[in-house]
C-alpha positions as CSV (number, residue, x, y, z in Angstrom):
1,M,39.9,-13.1,8.8
2,S,36.2,-12.7,9.2
3,A,34.4,-10.1,7.0
4,F,32.5,-9.0,10.1
5,C,35.4,-8.5,12.5
6,G,34.9,-5.5,14.7
7,M,31.2,-5.1,14.0
8,D,28.6,-3.8,16.4
9,T,27.2,-7.2,17.6
10,G,23.8,-5.8,18.5
11,R,23.3,-4.4,15.0
12,G,24.7,-7.6,13.7
13,R,22.0,-9.6,15.4
14,E,19.4,-7.1,14.2
15,Q,20.6,-7.4,10.6
16,S,20.8,-11.2,10.9
17,G,17.1,-11.2,11.8
18,R,16.3,-9.0,8.7
19,L,18.3,-11.3,6.5
20,L,16.6,-14.4,7.7
21,A,13.2,-12.8,7.4
22,G,14.1,-11.7,3.9
23,A,14.9,-15.3,3.1
24,D,11.3,-16.2,4.2
25,R,10.0,-13.5,1.8
26,L,12.1,-14.8,-1.1
27,H,10.7,-18.3,-0.4
28,L,7.2,-16.9,-0.4
29,L,7.8,-15.2,-3.7
30,A,9.1,-18.4,-5.3
31,L,6.0,-20.2,-3.9
32,L,3.7,-17.6,-5.5
33,L,5.4,-17.8,-8.9
34,R,5.2,-21.6,-8.9
35,T,1.6,-21.5,-7.7
36,A,0.7,-19.1,-10.5
37,T,2.1,-21.4,-13.2
38,T,0.3,-24.5,-11.9
39,A,-3.1,-22.9,-11.0
40,A,-4.7,-23.0,-14.4
41,A,-6.3,-26.2,-15.9
42,W,-3.8,-26.3,-18.7
43,E,-2.5,-29.7,-19.6
44,G,-0.3,-31.2,-22.3
45,A,3.3,-31.1,-23.5
46,D,3.3,-27.3,-24.0
47,A,2.0,-26.7,-20.6
48,E,4.6,-28.9,-18.9
49,A,7.4,-27.3,-21.0
50,F,6.2,-23.8,-20.0
51,R,6.1,-24.8,-16.3
52,D,9.6,-26.3,-16.5
53,R,11.0,-23.1,-18.0
54,V,9.4,-20.9,-15.3
55,S,10.8,-23.2,-12.7
56,T,14.3,-23.0,-14.2
57,A,14.3,-19.3,-15.2
58,A,12.5,-17.7,-12.2
59,V,11.8,-20.0,-9.3
60,G,15.3,-21.5,-9.2
61,P,17.2,-18.3,-8.9
62,L,14.9,-17.0,-6.2
63,L,15.4,-20.2,-4.1
64,R,19.2,-20.0,-4.6
65,A,19.2,-16.4,-3.4
66,E,17.0,-17.5,-0.4
67,L,19.6,-20.1,0.6
68,A,22.5,-17.7,0.2
69,L,20.6,-15.2,2.4
70,R,19.9,-17.8,5.1
71,A,23.6,-18.8,5.1
72,T,24.7,-15.2,5.4
73,G,22.2,-14.5,8.2
74,A,23.2,-17.6,10.1
75,R,26.9,-16.8,9.7
76,L,26.3,-13.2,10.9
77,R,24.4,-14.4,14.0
78,A,27.2,-16.9,14.8
79,E,29.9,-14.2,14.3
80,A,28.1,-11.9,16.6
81,A,27.9,-14.6,19.3
82,A,31.6,-15.4,18.7
83,Q,32.7,-11.7,19.1
84,D,30.6,-11.3,22.2
85,A,32.2,-14.4,23.7
86,A,35.7,-13.2,22.8
87,S,35.0,-9.8,24.3
88,A,33.8,-11.5,27.5
89,V,37.1,-13.5,27.7
90,D,39.2,-10.3,27.1
91,R,37.3,-8.4,29.8
92,S,37.4,-11.2,32.4
93,P,39.9,-13.9,31.6
94,A,39.3,-17.0,33.6
95,P,40.2,-20.7,33.3
96,G,37.6,-22.6,31.4
97,A,36.2,-19.6,29.5
98,G,34.4,-20.7,26.4
99,A,36.1,-20.4,23.1
100,S,34.7,-18.7,20.0
101,P,32.7,-20.9,17.7
102,D,34.5,-22.0,14.6
103,I,33.2,-19.5,12.1
104,A,35.4,-21.0,9.4
105,A,33.1,-24.0,9.3
106,G,30.2,-21.8,8.2
107,P,29.3,-21.2,4.5
108,A,31.5,-18.7,2.8
109,M,30.1,-15.3,2.0
110,G,28.3,-15.5,-1.3
111,A,28.4,-19.3,-1.5
112,V,25.2,-20.7,-2.8
113,P,24.2,-24.1,-1.4
114,A,23.1,-26.7,-3.9
115,M,19.5,-26.5,-5.1
116,G,18.9,-29.9,-3.5
117,A,19.3,-28.2,-0.1
118,A,16.4,-25.9,-0.7
119,P,13.4,-26.2,1.6
120,A,10.4,-27.8,-0.1
121,L,8.1,-25.2,-1.7
122,G,5.0,-25.0,0.4
123,A,7.0,-25.1,3.7
124,V,6.6,-21.3,4.0
125,P,6.1,-20.1,7.6
126,A,2.8,-18.4,8.2
127,L,3.0,-14.6,7.6
128,G,2.2,-14.0,11.3
129,A,4.9,-16.4,12.4
130,M,7.5,-14.7,10.1
131,A,6.6,-11.3,11.5
132,A,6.8,-12.5,15.0
133,G,10.2,-14.1,14.3
134,S,11.5,-11.0,12.9
135,A,10.2,-8.9,15.7
136,A,12.5,-10.6,18.2
137,S,15.5,-9.2,16.5
138,A,14.3,-6.0,15.0
139,R,14.1,-2.5,16.5
140,S,10.6,-1.0,16.8
141,G,10.0,2.4,15.2
142,P,9.4,5.4,17.4
143,S,5.9,6.0,18.5
144,G,4.2,8.9,20.2
145,R,1.0,10.6,21.0
146,V,-0.1,13.8,19.4
147,L,-3.0,15.9,20.9
148,G,-4.0,12.9,23.0
149,V,-4.4,10.5,20.0
150,A,-1.8,7.8,19.2
151,A,0.3,8.9,16.2
152,V,0.5,6.5,13.3
153,G,4.1,5.5,13.0
154,R,7.2,6.7,11.1
155,G,9.2,4.2,9.2
156,R,13.0,4.1,9.3
157,A,14.6,6.3,6.8
158,G,17.4,3.8,6.7
159,S,18.3,0.8,8.8
160,P,21.2,1.3,11.2
161,G,24.3,-0.2,9.8
162,A,22.6,-1.0,6.5
163,S,25.6,0.1,4.5
164,A,27.7,-2.5,6.3
165,W,26.0,-5.3,4.5
166,P,26.4,-4.6,0.8
167,S,27.1,-8.2,-0.1
168,S,23.9,-9.5,1.4
169,A,21.8,-6.8,-0.3
170,A,23.5,-7.5,-3.6
171,E,22.7,-11.2,-3.3
172,I,19.1,-10.5,-2.6
173,S,18.8,-7.9,-5.4
174,A,20.6,-10.2,-7.8
175,G,18.4,-13.2,-6.9
176,I,15.1,-11.3,-7.3
177,G,16.3,-9.5,-10.4
178,E,17.7,-12.6,-12.1
179,G,14.5,-14.6,-11.5
180,L,12.2,-12.0,-12.8
181,D,14.4,-10.8,-15.7
182,L,15.0,-14.4,-16.9
183,A,11.3,-15.1,-16.7
184,G,10.6,-12.2,-19.0
185,E,13.4,-12.8,-21.4
186,R,13.3,-16.5,-21.8
187,V,9.7,-17.5,-21.2
188,L,7.8,-14.6,-22.8
189,S,9.9,-14.3,-25.9
190,E,9.4,-18.0,-26.6
191,L,5.7,-17.8,-26.1
192,D,5.5,-14.8,-28.3
193,A,7.3,-16.7,-31.0
194,R,4.7,-19.4,-30.8
195,G,1.8,-17.0,-31.1
196,V,0.6,-17.5,-27.5
197,R,-1.0,-14.5,-25.8
198,T,1.4,-13.0,-23.3
199,E,-0.4,-9.9,-22.1
200,G,-1.4,-11.5,-18.8
201,L,2.0,-12.9,-18.2
202,E,3.5,-9.5,-18.9
203,Q,1.2,-8.2,-16.2
204,L,2.4,-10.9,-13.9
205,G,5.9,-9.7,-14.6
206,R,5.0,-6.2,-13.7
207,D,3.3,-7.2,-10.5
208,A,6.2,-9.5,-9.6
209,D,8.6,-6.7,-10.3
210,R,6.8,-4.3,-8.0
211,F,6.5,-6.9,-5.3
212,G,10.2,-7.8,-5.7
213,A,11.2,-4.1,-5.5
214,V,9.4,-3.9,-2.1
215,L,11.4,-6.9,-0.9
216,E,14.7,-5.6,-2.3
217,D,14.3,-2.3,-0.7
218,W,13.6,-3.8,2.7
219,T,16.3,-6.4,2.7
220,A,18.8,-3.9,1.5
221,G,18.2,-1.8,4.6
222,G,15.5,0.5,3.3
223,R,11.8,0.9,4.3
224,T,10.3,-2.0,6.2
225,P,6.9,-2.9,4.5
226,T,3.7,-3.3,6.4
227,L,2.1,-6.7,6.7
228,A,-0.9,-5.4,4.7
229,Q,1.4,-4.2,1.9
230,L,3.1,-7.6,1.7
231,V,-0.1,-9.6,1.8
232,S,-1.7,-7.4,-0.9
233,G,1.3,-7.6,-3.1
234,A,1.4,-11.4,-2.7
235,I,-2.3,-11.7,-3.6
236,L,-1.7,-9.6,-6.8
237,V,1.2,-11.7,-7.9
238,T,-0.8,-14.9,-7.4
239,G,-3.9,-13.5,-9.1
240,S,-2.0,-12.1,-12.1
241,G,-0.2,-15.4,-12.5
242,G,-3.5,-17.2,-12.7
243,V,-4.8,-14.7,-15.2
244,G,-1.7,-15.0,-17.3
245,I,-1.8,-18.8,-17.5
246,L,-5.5,-18.7,-18.3
247,E,-5.0,-16.2,-21.2
248,A,-2.0,-18.2,-22.5
249,A,-4.0,-21.4,-22.4
250,T,-7.3,-20.1,-23.9
251,G,-6.0,-17.3,-26.2
252,E,-8.6,-14.9,-24.7
253,D,-7.7,-11.6,-23.1
254,S,-9.3,-11.0,-19.6
255,P,-9.6,-7.6,-17.9
256,F,-9.4,-9.2,-14.5
257,L,-6.7,-7.4,-12.4
258,D,-5.8,-5.4,-15.6
259,D,-3.3,-2.6,-14.5
260,R,-3.8,-0.2,-17.5
261,P,-3.4,3.5,-16.7
262,G,-6.1,6.0,-16.0
263,G,-6.3,9.7,-16.4
264,I,-8.7,9.8,-19.4
265,V,-10.9,13.0,-18.8
266,H,-14.3,12.6,-20.3
267,A,-15.8,15.9,-19.2
268,V,-15.5,18.8,-16.8
269,R,-18.7,20.2,-15.4
270,S,-18.1,23.6,-13.8
271,D,-20.3,26.0,-11.7
272,E,-18.8,29.4,-11.0
273,T,-21.6,30.5,-8.6
274,R,-20.2,31.9,-5.4
275,T,-21.4,30.0,-2.3
276,P,-20.4,29.8,1.3
277,A,-17.5,27.3,2.0
278,P,-18.3,24.1,3.8
279,A,-18.9,25.0,7.5
280,S,-17.5,21.9,9.2
281,L,-15.8,18.5,8.8
282,P,-19.2,16.8,8.5
283,D,-20.0,19.1,5.5
284,L,-16.8,17.8,3.8
285,I,-18.0,14.2,4.2
286,R,-21.5,15.0,2.9
287,D,-19.9,16.7,-0.2
288,N,-17.8,13.6,-0.8
289,A,-20.9,11.3,-0.6
290,A,-22.7,13.5,-3.1
291,L,-20.2,12.6,-5.8
292,R,-20.7,8.8,-5.4
293,R,-23.2,6.9,-7.5
294,R,-26.0,5.6,-5.3
295,A,-25.9,1.9,-4.5
296,G,-29.3,1.3,-6.2
297,D,-27.8,2.3,-9.5
298,A,-24.7,0.1,-9.0
299,G,-23.2,-1.5,-12.2
300,P,-20.1,-1.1,-14.3
301,L,-19.3,2.6,-14.7
302,P,-17.5,4.0,-17.7
303,F,-15.8,6.7,-15.6
304,G,-15.5,8.0,-12.0
305,R,-15.9,11.5,-10.6
306,I,-13.4,13.8,-8.8
307,G,-14.7,17.0,-7.1
308,I,-12.8,20.2,-6.9
309,Q,-13.8,23.4,-5.1
310,E,-11.8,26.6,-5.4
311,V,-12.0,28.5,-2.1
312,L,-11.2,32.1,-1.5
313,G,-9.9,32.3,2.1
314,A,-10.4,34.9,4.7
315,D,-6.8,36.2,3.9
316,G,-7.7,36.6,0.2
317,A,-5.6,33.6,-0.8
318,R,-6.9,30.7,-2.8
319,A,-6.9,27.1,-1.8
320,Y,-8.6,23.9,-3.2
321,I,-10.7,21.1,-1.8
322,V,-10.2,17.9,-3.8
323,Q,-12.9,15.2,-3.1
324,V,-12.1,11.5,-3.9
325,P,-15.1,9.2,-3.5
326,P,-14.9,5.6,-2.4
327,T,-15.0,2.4,-4.5
328,E,-17.8,2.6,-6.9
329,G,-19.5,0.8,-9.8
330,A,-19.9,-2.9,-10.2
331,P,-20.3,-4.8,-6.9
332,I,-17.5,-7.0,-5.6
333,T,-19.1,-10.2,-7.0
334,S,-19.4,-8.9,-10.6
335,A,-16.0,-10.1,-11.8
336,P,-14.3,-9.1,-14.0
337,D,-16.1,-5.8,-14.3
338,S,-15.5,-4.9,-10.6
339,W,-11.9,-6.2,-10.7
340,G,-10.4,-4.3,-13.7
341,G,-13.1,-4.3,-16.4
342,Q,-15.0,-1.1,-15.9
343,G,-13.8,2.3,-16.9
344,A,-14.2,3.8,-13.4
345,S,-10.8,3.2,-11.9
346,R,-11.7,3.0,-8.2
347,D,-12.8,-0.7,-8.3
348,W,-11.9,-3.6,-6.1
349,A,-8.6,-4.4,-7.8
350,S,-7.5,-0.8,-7.2
351,N,-8.0,-1.3,-3.5
352,L,-5.4,-4.2,-3.6
353,R,-3.0,-2.2,-5.7
354,L,-3.1,0.8,-3.4
355,V,-2.5,-1.2,-0.2
356,A,0.3,-3.0,-2.0
357,G,2.0,0.3,-2.6
358,Q,1.4,0.6,-6.3
359,H,0.2,3.7,-8.2
360,P,-2.9,2.5,-10.0
361,A,-5.2,4.2,-12.4
362,A,-7.2,5.8,-9.5
363,M,-4.2,7.9,-8.7
364,H,-3.7,8.9,-12.3
365,D,-7.4,10.1,-12.3
366,V,-6.8,12.6,-9.6
367,R,-3.7,14.0,-11.2
368,A,-5.5,14.3,-14.5
369,A,-8.5,16.0,-12.8
370,L,-6.4,18.7,-11.2
371,S,-4.5,19.5,-14.4
372,A,-7.6,19.4,-16.6
373,P,-8.3,22.8,-18.3
374,G,-11.1,24.8,-16.7
375,P,-13.5,27.3,-18.3
376,G,-10.7,29.7,-19.0
377,G,-8.3,27.1,-20.3
378,D,-6.0,27.1,-17.3
379,P,-5.6,24.0,-15.1
380,L,-8.4,23.6,-12.6
381,V,-5.8,23.6,-9.8
382,P,-2.6,25.6,-10.6
383,P,0.7,23.9,-9.7
384,G,1.9,24.8,-6.2
385,S,-1.6,25.5,-4.9
386,R,-2.6,24.7,-1.4
387,V,-4.8,21.5,-1.4
388,L,-6.9,19.7,1.1
389,L,-7.6,16.1,0.0
390,V,-10.8,14.4,1.3
391,G,-11.6,10.8,0.8
392,H,-13.8,7.9,2.0
393,S,-12.6,4.3,2.0
394,Q,-10.6,3.8,-1.2
395,G,-10.8,7.5,-1.8
396,G,-8.9,8.1,1.4
397,I,-6.2,5.6,0.4
398,V,-5.8,7.5,-2.9
399,A,-5.6,10.8,-1.1
400,T,-3.1,9.5,1.5
401,H,-0.9,7.9,-1.2
402,L,-0.8,11.0,-3.3
403,A,0.2,13.0,-0.2
404,A,3.0,10.4,0.3
405,D,4.3,10.9,-3.3
406,P,6.9,13.6,-3.6
407,T,6.1,14.0,-7.3
408,F,2.6,15.2,-6.3
409,N,3.0,16.6,-2.8
410,S,5.7,19.3,-3.2
411,T,6.1,23.0,-2.6
412,S,8.3,23.3,-5.7
413,G,5.6,24.7,-7.9
414,A,6.6,22.3,-10.7
415,P,3.9,21.1,-13.1
416,G,1.8,18.4,-11.5
417,T,2.8,19.3,-7.9
418,Y,0.7,20.7,-5.1
419,A,1.2,21.8,-1.5
420,V,-1.0,19.2,0.3
421,T,-1.6,20.9,3.6
422,H,-4.0,18.2,5.0
423,T,-5.7,15.0,4.1
424,L,-9.0,13.9,5.8
425,S,-10.2,10.4,5.3
426,I,-12.9,8.3,6.8
427,G,-13.1,4.5,6.9
428,S,-9.8,4.1,5.1
429,P,-6.9,1.6,5.7
430,V,-4.2,4.2,5.2
431,Q,-1.6,3.2,7.8
432,T,0.8,2.0,5.1
433,V,2.5,5.2,3.9
434,L,3.7,8.5,5.3
435,P,3.4,12.0,3.8
436,A,6.2,13.3,1.6
437,D,6.1,16.8,3.0
438,P,6.8,17.2,6.8
439,A,4.2,20.0,6.9
440,T,1.3,17.7,5.7
441,Q,-1.1,16.6,8.3
442,V,-2.9,13.3,7.7
443,V,-6.1,12.5,9.7
444,N,-8.1,9.3,9.3
445,V,-11.3,8.7,11.2
446,T,-12.3,5.1,12.0
447,H,-15.3,3.6,13.7
448,G,-13.9,1.5,16.4
449,P,-12.6,-0.4,18.1
450,L,-13.9,-3.6,16.5
451,S,-15.9,-5.5,19.0
452,L,-18.6,-8.1,19.5
453,G,-21.4,-7.3,22.0
454,A,-24.9,-8.3,23.0
455,H,-26.3,-6.5,19.9
456,G,-23.8,-7.7,17.4
457,A,-20.6,-6.5,15.8
458,S,-19.5,-2.9,15.9
459,G,-16.6,-0.9,14.4
460,D,-15.5,-0.5,10.8
461,P,-13.7,-3.7,9.5
462,I,-12.6,-2.0,6.2
463,A,-10.6,0.7,8.0
464,H,-8.8,-1.9,10.1
465,L,-7.5,-3.9,7.1
466,D,-4.2,-2.0,7.4
467,L,-3.7,-3.8,10.7
468,Q,-2.9,-0.3,12.2
469,G,0.4,-0.1,10.4
470,L,1.8,-3.4,11.7
471,R,5.1,-4.1,9.8
472,V,6.6,-7.4,9.0
473,D,9.3,-7.0,11.7
474,G,6.7,-6.5,14.4
475,S,7.0,-2.7,14.7
476,R,4.4,-0.2,13.5
477,L,4.5,2.7,11.0
478,T,4.2,5.8,13.1
479,S,4.7,9.6,12.5
480,P,3.7,12.7,14.4
481,Q,2.1,14.0,11.2
482,V,-0.3,11.0,10.9
483,H,-3.3,10.7,13.2
484,E,-5.8,7.8,13.6
485,V,-8.9,8.9,15.3
486,L,-11.2,6.2,16.7
487,L,-14.8,7.2,17.3
488,D,-17.7,5.0,18.5
489,S,-20.4,4.8,15.8
490,G,-22.9,3.6,18.4
491,E,-24.1,1.1,15.8
492,S,-23.9,-2.7,15.8
493,A,-25.6,-5.6,14.0
494,W,-25.4,-9.4,13.6
495,D,-25.9,-9.4,9.9
496,A,-22.6,-8.8,8.1
497,E,-24.0,-6.6,5.4
498,D,-25.9,-4.5,7.9
499,W,-22.9,-4.3,10.2
500,L,-20.8,-2.9,7.3
501,R,-23.4,-0.5,6.1
502,R,-23.9,0.9,9.6
503,N,-20.2,1.3,10.3
504,H,-18.5,2.0,7.0
505,D,-20.9,4.2,5.0
506,S,-20.5,8.0,5.1
507,L,-24.3,8.6,5.4
508,G,-27.3,6.6,6.6
509,P,-29.1,4.0,4.4
510,Q,-31.4,6.6,3.0
511,G,-28.8,9.3,2.8
512,E,-29.5,10.6,6.4
513,P,-26.7,13.1,7.2
514,A,-27.0,12.4,11.0
515,L,-25.9,8.8,10.4
516,G,-22.7,7.2,9.2
517,Y,-19.4,8.9,9.4
518,A,-20.9,12.3,8.8
519,G,-23.1,11.9,11.9
520,T,-20.2,10.5,14.0
521,L,-18.1,13.5,13.1
522,A,-20.9,15.9,13.9
523,R,-21.2,14.4,17.4
524,G,-17.5,13.8,18.0
525,T,-15.5,16.7,16.6
526,A,-15.9,19.0,19.6
527,Q,-14.8,16.2,22.0
528,D,-11.8,14.9,20.1
529,P,-8.6,17.0,20.3
530,V,-7.3,16.0,16.9
531,L,-10.5,16.7,15.1
532,R,-11.0,19.9,17.0
533,G,-7.5,21.0,16.1
534,L,-8.0,20.0,12.4
535,E,-11.2,22.0,12.1
536,R,-9.5,25.0,13.6
537,E,-6.6,24.8,11.1
538,L,-9.0,24.5,8.2
539,T,-11.3,27.3,9.2
540,G,-10.7,30.5,7.2
541,V,-8.7,28.6,4.6
542,Y,-11.0,25.8,3.4
543,L,-14.0,26.0,5.8
544,G,-16.2,28.3,7.8
545,E,-16.7,32.0,8.2
546,G,-14.7,34.2,5.9
547,A,-14.1,31.4,3.3
548,T,-16.1,31.4,0.0
549,V,-16.3,28.8,-2.7
550,T,-15.8,30.7,-6.0
551,A,-16.0,27.7,-8.4
552,S,-17.0,24.1,-8.2
553,H,-16.0,21.4,-10.7
554,V,-16.9,17.8,-11.2
555,V,-14.4,16.0,-13.4
556,E,-15.5,12.7,-15.1
557,V,-12.3,10.7,-15.5
558,G,-11.3,7.1,-15.8
559,R,-9.5,4.5,-17.9
560,T,-10.3,2.6,-21.1
561,D,-13.6,0.8,-20.4
562,L,-13.4,-3.0,-21.0
563,S,-16.7,-3.9,-19.4
564,G,-18.7,-3.6,-22.6
565,T,-21.2,-1.1,-21.1
């Protein structure tokens, strides 16, 4: 008798689409691992032996799991068609009615086709095609509009009927786990024994583990990843693989894409002078910009800065504004300093890790800053305190990801937890996560839409890198708590650098407060219902009349500096 007898055929087709799309992802992961081991210019018997072992220990199990998944998905789709046909016959018996397909002819549950049947590596469908294929059989997440602005989506807490497919989920988990575990146990241990540097390969293992966990969760019926998350994770696996092979071949350690932890506090600079609280949303953006090192001084930085303001509200209660500046330090072309070398954690590699759903050093830095001892020895921000997180670009991603982490955003009052009431970000691709606390409101302001006109390009391309929450099944990540506000910057340019500067910076080229996102917010807050509502909620608690800043702190924090500065 069929294992799927009596199933909901609609859900069966939906799950079949997920299983087949999951097979595409396993094939992609196998391709990335093989690409990583062949990318470096390393020749000779040792190199070939190493590549053979990776192929046997890691790539092979992934491809076998992929084929099993394809067989199960195809069988499930055929079974759904057969049951629909049988139901139609039962309801309206008629001569010549079609018979059910012969399901017994399909591959047995759990059967793994021979490796020779595997599709050739490199024949991976384009990411867009995979997403489009999945969308045809997947249910879109709910969407809505809040205060006149489209809400950014809510992911499924669990896929309908996910518990009905434990065998499929187990096969995927086993395939990914077996491939990655065997790669670590067999390959790394042998290289260690031969005196070959394996730090980079261990980093590859960690990145592949994280990427595999995203795939496992999704194919087991959990959260559907966004396309931006999947692409970023794939890039990290490929990049880490190349670094690992290069280090093994040359014997030299490279800080490129290094994922070491952060949270090293260098200094806390405090000012306990009482001052008026920021008056408006643009004031918050100007305060954030003041923490960032100016572009003219750009170079590898030994640490970054986190700003904290203690605010006494109109009701006599205390709350805290936490400022997270954007990417800073060495420019994007200064590898490896800007891609893992410098001590300042918010570099270009951190952007990738954040969008991929990881918890990089930049997030550790904020946690360490809030728990750092102040002038009296107590934490700068007591656990359980109300917190407003403000960020620009990468700083906004950090803020939003912290708000999405229940070990940070919680009303429990436990050490290291805070009641994040709001996050405000500008120019940030944040539509990849949702807040952990249903009371948290997330607002991201983006210059847009992206367009090309008579005077050049306009809109902020950085903020659109999240593809507005597009997920791999064609749905979008949406939630009533999350608001994406599009404002016209009124700026356009033909030169790419000028376009980015006009549409992504928080202030003007010379620090003009009337330009950049600060200027746009000053002009647009009164007209936009979400921004107007946000400013109203913050007034008296963090902003405006009746609120007073009782202490300001700048925390210099980062990770081990490998840039040599």
